[in-house]
N, C-alpha and C positions, 0 to 999 in steps of 0.2 A: 508694327507692323508685326514682325515674327513673334512677337511678344503676344500679341494679340490673337494670332492663328494657334499658338502654343496654348491659350486657355480656351479658346474656340473648342482644339484637339482634347483638352482632358475633360472639357465638359460631356463632351461629345460620349467618350469614353465613359464617364461614370455615368450618363443616363441609359445608355445601350448594356453595359455590362454588372451596376448596381448590387440587383438581387439576387446574383448568380452569386457572386463577393458575399455578401450578407451571409446567403443559405450555405455558405463554405465554414463562414464564421461561427454562426452557430452550430455546426456540426464539429467543430471542433471546441467548441466551448460549454455544449451543451444547454445554452439557452439563448434567448433574443438578446437582453439585456448584456449578458458578458459578450454575444457575437458583437451586438454595435460599438461597445468598446475598442473591443481588438480590429475591426473595421477601422474605425477610426485612429486608432493608433498608428495603423500600416497607411492609412492615406495622409497622415501627416507626416512619415518617411519618403511616399512617394511624391508631394508638395516639393517636398525639400531637394530627392533627387530630380525632379520631371527635366528641367532643363540638360542634365547632362543623361539625360536617362539614352542608352541605347538597346533597341531590342522592342521586346513585345512588352509594356506595362503589364496587361492582367497577369504574364507569368512571373513579372517584377512585387508584386503586388500579392501575388497567391502565396510566393515563397516568403515573402515579409508577413504575411498573415502563421504559418505553418512555423517561422522563427519564433516570432512574438508567442504563439500559443504556447510553444516546447518552454520557451523562458519562463510563462507563467506557471506551466506545472511543475518547475525546475525549482522554482521558488517558492511554491505549496510544498511540496516534499520537505523542501528545507523547513520551513516555519509547523511543519507538523512534527519533523522530529527536534527542533526547540522546544516545542509544547509539551512533548513526551520526557524530554530531560528536567523541565521544569517542575510536570506533574512529579517527578520523580524525587526529585529534590524538595519538595514542598511538603510530601507527607509526613506524617507524624511520626515519630520513634514510637514503635511498638514499646506498650507498657510490661515491663516483666513481670507486674502479678498477674495482669489477665491473662498472660501466656501460662504462667504456672495453674490459674484458674482453670483453662481451656483444657492443659492437661491433665488436669483432675479429675476434670466429667469427663472425659474421653476414655481413661484407667476405668471410671467405676463405671459407663455403658458397656463396656467391653468385655468388666467379671459380668455381666447381666448373663452374656453371652452361655447357649445352654454349652455342655461340651460335644465335639464329636462323637461320631457311632464309630465303637471298633478301636477308639483312641483314645487316651486319659485326659489328652492335653484338650484346653479351649479352644474354637474354631479360629483360624487365623482368617483376619479380612483385608486387602489388597496387598498379599504377601505371596510372589512364587516361590518355587525353587529355582533357586540359580540368582536369587538377591542379596546374597551375603556372601563375603571373602570365602573364598576355602570350598565352595561349593562345585561341582562337575555339575551340568545339565547331563549329561550323554549316560552320569551314573544311575539316573532314575526315568529314562527312557528307554522303554521297554522294546526290543529286537525284532521290527518287525519286517516284513517281506523287503526286500531291498539293499535295508541296514545291516553292516556289518558288525558282526559279535566280538570281534578282537579286532587288532589293527594287526596288518600281514610283516 
């Protein structure tokens, strides 16, 4: 008799709250199908613990939904990291001859650049002052207002 009453309570609870719980599951997963799967997994856990459940079954079910969704996000993140590692390992080794050809083509293109006006050297691409060792950026910046001209 008590088992029939527990089944009736569960059916009544699911009839009343199923739509709200499905909406919560859909918000957690982003799609209806994934939300249904998440809710089904949470309901399986609820049914397992139903006879010994103390307190609000909806609170238990919502907490289970959140925990399962978090586990899914973690699992997906681990999978993404593993896929990135596999892609990195699967890259073919760079062909040294292709690298030499690329460097040669780059040098030929740089030699075609016109000289800088006022200076005899060629225009430099992608190089800024301070990108080589021993260079002090402060030596090339003009002293403006608010900037000290020397160290005190």
